[in-house]
DRENSEDO-318740 format. One line per 5 residues: their letters; for each residue x, y, z of N, C-alpha, C, O. Coordinates in Angstrom, 3 decimals, padded with zeros to 6 digits. Atoms other than C-alpha are relative to their C-alpha. Layout:
BEGIN
A> X/Y/Z/X/Y/Z/X/Y/Z/X/Y/Z ~ ...
//
This chain:
BEGIN
MKKIK> 000.834/-001.192/000.000/000.000/000.000/000.000/000.877/001.254/000.000/001.832/001.365/000.769 ~ -000.788/-001.216/000.128/001.322/003.394/-000.996/-000.470/001.033/001.026/-001.665/001.298/001.163 ~ 000.322/-001.019/-001.000/001.483/006.015/001.737/-000.250/001.333/-000.708/000.511/001.745/-001.583 ~ 000.309/-001.306/000.578/-000.157/009.312/000.851/000.850/001.045/000.702/000.789/001.212/001.920 ~ -000.905/-000.999/-000.547/002.386/012.049/001.305/-000.677/001.366/000.007/-001.339/001.747/-000.959
KIKIK> 000.587/-001.336/-000.128/001.291/015.470/002.522/001.109/001.044/-000.064/002.239/000.806/000.362 ~ -000.930/-001.131/000.014/002.980/018.802/001.903/-000.711/001.205/000.602/-001.941/001.258/000.632 ~ 000.582/-001.219/-000.562/002.456/022.182/003.542/000.201/001.155/-000.976/001.288/001.367/-001.512 ~ -000.032/-001.202/000.828/001.604/025.274/001.529/-000.653/001.116/000.809/-001.243/000.864/001.860 ~ 000.692/-001.118/-000.648/000.363/028.733/002.499/-001.033/000.566/-000.953/-000.743/000.855/-002.114
VNGKV> 001.075/-000.599/000.777/-002.963/030.051/001.283/-000.479/001.227/000.762/-001.016/001.113/001.864 ~ 000.359/-001.273/-000.653/-003.605/033.719/002.107/000.561/000.077/001.422/-000.120/000.526/002.345 ~ -000.688/-000.114/-001.279/-001.120/033.472/004.970/-000.245/-001.141/000.979/000.397/-001.201/002.027 ~ 000.301/001.116/-000.897/-002.591/030.304/006.519/000.634/-001.278/-000.540/000.545/-001.567/-001.733 ~ -000.634/001.247/000.417/-000.682/027.016/006.447/-001.076/-001.060/-000.231/-001.946/-001.272/000.614
KSITE> 000.913/001.090/000.329/-002.598/024.209/004.738/000.822/-001.227/-000.341/001.892/-001.135/-000.942 ~ -000.637/001.265/000.325/-001.661/020.567/004.468/-000.810/-000.639/-001.124/-002.011/-000.870/-000.981 ~ 000.695/000.603/001.144/-002.501/019.042/001.082/000.755/-001.245/-000.453/001.916/-001.444/-000.096 ~ -000.626/001.191/000.557/-001.785/015.779/-000.710/001.025/000.410/-001.055/000.785/001.308/-001.861 ~ -001.036/-000.262/001.000/001.417/015.776/-002.742/-000.586/-000.223/-001.395/-001.477/-001.055/-001.567
NTNLL> 000.452/000.080/001.396/000.869/016.201/-006.514/-001.396/000.575/-000.220/-002.042/000.254/-001.217 ~ 001.277/-000.691/000.204/-002.280/018.312/-006.023/000.254/001.170/-000.940/001.191/001.944/-000.741 ~ -000.174/-001.163/000.869/-002.700/020.772/-008.869/-000.861/001.152/000.512/-001.733/000.965/001.360 ~ 000.657/-001.210/-000.484/-003.961/024.304/-008.395/-001.510/-000.043/-000.218/-002.274/000.423/000.627 ~ 001.425/000.094/000.282/-007.327/023.612/-010.022/-000.702/-000.854/001.057/-001.781/-000.501/001.532
KLMKI> 000.574/000.883/-001.024/-007.987/020.757/-007.579/-000.073/000.721/001.355/-001.055/000.582/002.085 ~ 000.003/-000.750/-001.254/-007.023/022.994/-004.645/-001.158/000.996/000.031/-001.819/001.139/001.060 ~ 001.099/-000.968/000.048/-009.532/025.644/-005.769/-001.343/-000.687/000.226/-002.235/-000.134/000.870 ~ 001.240/000.758/-000.203/-012.250/022.970/-005.885/-000.135/-000.424/001.468/-001.225/-000.357/002.035 ~ 000.002/000.389/-001.413/-011.287/021.725/-002.395/-000.409/001.195/000.874/-001.185/001.045/001.818
LKIPL> 000.284/-001.213/-000.777/-011.452/025.313/-001.069/-001.339/000.648/-000.375/-001.757/001.629/000.240 ~ 001.280/-000.523/000.500/-014.741/025.917/-002.969/000.092/001.480/-000.398/-000.741/002.296/-000.003 ~ -000.212/-001.376/000.439/-013.424/029.091/-004.581/-000.482/000.153/-001.446/-000.008/-000.548/-002.340 ~ 000.491/-000.210/001.372/-015.342/030.374/-007.625/001.049/000.729/-000.842/001.402/001.872/-000.552 ~ -001.114/-000.531/000.792/-012.694/030.977/-010.284/-000.324/001.290/-000.739/000.576/002.084/-001.015
KKVAI> 000.368/-001.195/000.756/-014.650/033.683/-012.104/000.202/001.278/000.803/000.355/002.351/000.219 ~ -000.024/-001.204/-000.831/-014.422/036.072/-009.151/001.308/000.214/000.749/001.353/000.990/001.703 ~ -001.261/-000.141/-000.721/-010.781/035.743/-008.105/001.196/000.162/-000.943/001.149/-000.204/-002.117 ~ -001.310/-000.002/000.654/-007.208/036.469/-009.140/000.885/-000.855/000.900/000.787/-000.780/002.125 ~ -000.832/000.910/-000.779/-004.631/033.895/-008.064/001.469/000.293/-000.255/001.920/000.425/-001.393
ELNQE> -001.429/-000.274/000.051/-001.009/034.559/-007.270/000.722/-001.180/000.645/000.371/-001.605/001.746 ~ -000.816/001.092/-000.531/001.539/031.762/-006.787/001.431/000.507/000.108/002.054/000.873/-000.889 ~ -001.360/-000.489/-000.242/004.842/032.773/-005.200/000.234/001.365/-000.654/001.233/001.581/-001.340 ~ -000.055/-001.400/000.454/004.196/036.441/-006.080/-000.097/000.166/-001.513/000.344/001.180/-002.053 ~ 000.196/-000.090/001.443/003.333/035.714/-009.722/-001.462/-000.262/-000.332/-002.012/-001.294/000.055
ILDKK> 001.408/000.182/000.363/-000.170/036.196/-011.131/-000.096/-001.116/-001.042/000.683/-001.173/-001.994 ~ 000.120/001.177/000.858/-001.362/033.021/-012.823/-001.046/000.147/-001.085/-002.026/000.878/-000.939 ~ 000.978/000.141/001.065/-003.156/032.318/-016.065/-000.908/-001.157/000.414/-000.442/-002.287/000.563 ~ 000.929/001.029/-000.484/-006.265/030.401/-014.984/-000.110/-001.188/-000.954/-000.470/-002.287/-000.530 ~ 000.072/001.099/000.974/-006.142/028.320/-018.194/001.061/-001.065/000.284/000.937/-002.206/-000.162
KMNKI> -001.103/000.937/-000.257/-002.936/026.694/-016.910/-000.076/-000.644/001.390/000.827/-001.382/001.786 ~ 000.087/000.468/-001.388/-004.174/025.864/-013.400/000.071/-001.521/000.161/000.624/-002.024/001.139 ~ -000.027/001.457/-000.120/-004.641/022.159/-014.091/001.395/-000.570/-000.257/001.651/-001.734/000.049 ~ -001.371/000.458/000.274/-000.966/021.945/-015.184/000.972/000.391/001.108/002.105/-000.090/001.142 ~ -000.893/-000.474/-001.061/000.454/023.691/-012.101/-000.143/-000.889/001.230/-001.148/-000.836/001.939
VLKKN> 000.002/000.892/-001.158/001.327/021.096/-009.476/000.665/000.741/001.159/001.764/001.279/001.025 ~ -000.504/-000.738/-001.157/001.808/022.587/-006.030/001.158/-000.729/000.661/001.186/-001.957/000.736 ~ -001.193/000.533/-000.654/005.113/022.114/-004.240/000.046/000.468/001.447/-000.619/001.433/001.823 ~ -000.176/-000.352/-001.403/006.122/022.245/-000.593/000.396/001.472/000.135/001.238/001.971/-000.612 ~ -000.270/-001.404/-000.315/006.173/025.801/000.814/-000.443/001.005/-001.060/-000.055/002.171/-000.994
DKIEI> 000.559/-000.969/000.942/004.363/027.349/-002.166/-000.873/000.984/000.769/-001.511/000.622/001.757 ~ 000.838/-001.035/-000.622/002.631/030.607/-001.236/-001.038/000.452/-001.023/-000.704/000.955/-002.095 ~ 001.102/-000.354/000.885/-000.768/031.222/-002.786/-000.794/001.135/000.629/-001.148/001.090/001.807 ~ 000.869/-001.094/-000.435/-002.703/034.464/-002.527/-001.202/-000.002/-000.933/-001.058/-000.008/-002.155 ~ 001.232/-000.013/000.777/-006.325/034.481/-003.641/-000.707/001.325/000.301/-001.073/001.604/001.443
VHFIG> 000.617/-001.308/-000.163/-007.831/037.917/-004.218/-001.381/-000.015/-000.635/-001.522/-000.318/-001.820 ~ 001.383/-000.030/000.489/-011.609/038.258/-004.557/-000.305/001.363/-000.603/000.073/002.401/-000.060 ~ 000.453/-001.244/000.614/-013.060/040.842/-006.910/-001.328/000.369/000.635/-002.178/-000.492/000.859 ~ 001.257/-000.466/-000.572/-015.821/042.951/-005.416/-000.561/001.059/-000.935/000.078/002.076/-001.202 ~ 000.642/-000.941/000.905/-018.224/044.694/-007.745/-000.585/001.170/000.763/-000.855/001.085/001.961
GG> 000.597/-001.170/-000.642/-019.589/048.093/-007.037/000.190/001.213/-000.864/000.802/001.143/-001.930 ~ -000.140/-001.168/000.836/-019.770/051.558/-008.288/-000.373/001.197/000.749/-000.322/002.303/000.211
//
């Protein structure tokens, strides 16, 4: 039986433990974050949402999720 390895990442300053080889798209689904209303930054770089399923998270990655708020 293969042991599931966990890694620690930071999401908006909070440490989260996730399964190794989790991609960014899967993390957003786990966190229930609607992709249409956010901008995502990985290690201080704004990401292209089309590439989220190809970005595999690594130990100590820092993710910032910024919500857009409409108004006028």
